[in-house]
C-alpha positions in Angstrom: 41.8 25.4 12.9 41.9 23.3 16.0 44.7 25.4 17.5 42.8 28.6 16.8 39.6 27.3 18.3 41.4 26.2 21.5 43.1 29.6 21.8 39.8 31.5 21.2 36.5 29.5 21.4 34.6 32.7 20.6 35.5 32.3 16.9 33.2 29.3 16.6 30.3 30.3 14.4 28.4 27.0 14.6 28.7 23.7 16.3 27.1 20.5 15.1 26.8 17.6 17.6 26.3 14.1 16.2 25.2 11.3 18.5 26.2 7.9 17.1 24.5 4.9 18.6 27.2 2.4 19.6 25.1 0.3 21.9 25.1 -3.5 21.7 22.6 -3.7 18.9 25.0 -1.8 16.6 27.1 -5.0 16.5 24.5 -6.8 14.5 25.6 -7.7 11.0 22.3 -6.8 9.3 23.4 -3.9 7.1 24.1 -4.7 3.4 27.7 -4.2 2.6 28.9 -3.8 6.2 30.2 -6.2 8.9 28.0 -4.4 11.5 25.6 -1.5 11.9 28.4 0.4 13.7 30.7 0.1 10.6 27.9 1.3 8.4 27.5 4.5 10.4 30.9 5.7 9.2 29.9 5.6 5.5 28.0 8.9 6.0 28.6 11.6 3.3 28.3 15.4 3.1 27.4 17.8 0.4 28.1 21.5 0.7 26.1 24.1 -1.3 26.8 27.8 -1.2 24.0 30.3 -1.8 24.3 33.7 -3.4 22.4 35.0 -6.4 22.3 31.3 -7.4 23.5 28.2 -5.7 26.8 26.5 -6.3 27.7 22.9 -5.3 31.1 23.1 -3.7 31.4 19.5 -2.4 29.1 16.7 -3.5 28.5 13.4 -1.6 32.0 13.3 -0.1 32.5 10.6 2.6 33.2 12.0 6.1 37.0 11.8 6.3 40.1 13.9 6.5 39.7 14.5 2.8 36.4 16.1 3.4 38.0 18.3 6.0 40.7 19.3 3.5 38.0 20.2 1.0 36.2 22.3 3.6 39.4 24.2 4.4 39.9 24.8 0.6 36.3 26.0 0.1 36.5 28.3 3.2 39.6 30.0 1.7 38.1 30.6 -1.7 36.3 33.8 -0.9 33.9 35.7 1.2 30.3 36.7 1.3 29.0 38.6 -1.7 25.9 39.4 -3.7 22.4 38.5 -2.6 21.1 35.3 -1.1 18.6 33.4 -3.2 17.1 30.8 -1.0 14.8 28.9 -3.4 17.5 27.5 -5.8 19.6 26.5 -2.8 16.8 24.6 -1.1 15.8 23.0 -4.4 19.3 21.8 -5.0 19.5 20.5 -1.4 16.3 18.5 -1.7 17.4 17.2 -5.1 20.7 15.9 -3.6 18.9 14.4 -0.6 16.3 12.6 -2.8 18.9 11.2 -5.1 20.6 9.3 -2.3 17.4 8.6 -0.2 16.7 5.0 0.7 15.2 3.1 3.7 18.5 2.8 5.5 19.7 6.4 4.9 19.1 9.1 7.5 18.8 12.5 5.7 19.7 15.8 7.4 19.7 19.4 6.2 21.6 22.1 8.0 21.3 25.7 7.1 24.0 28.1 8.3 
């Protein structure tokens, strides 16, 4: 994918930019289970839902890693767009997943493409 994008940037359909705070305060060791705040940032996870007539969970709570990338490649190759889009079940499922893992130290995000 990287080669194709470098060769033709016009194929990019979305671009997500993440700003990760790596300032001095991120060196503090005040996050449970992590040696520093900076180390805790990289325990982020992603869930991928597909929406058609109903919603389908393709990837659930997968840590951001090369394994997630491989899963995304696999999901992208499974098939194309078909049927109608049913927004409500997809949004319900998204909010259900987000609330299941919500806690005071977890930043929640929802992207809709």
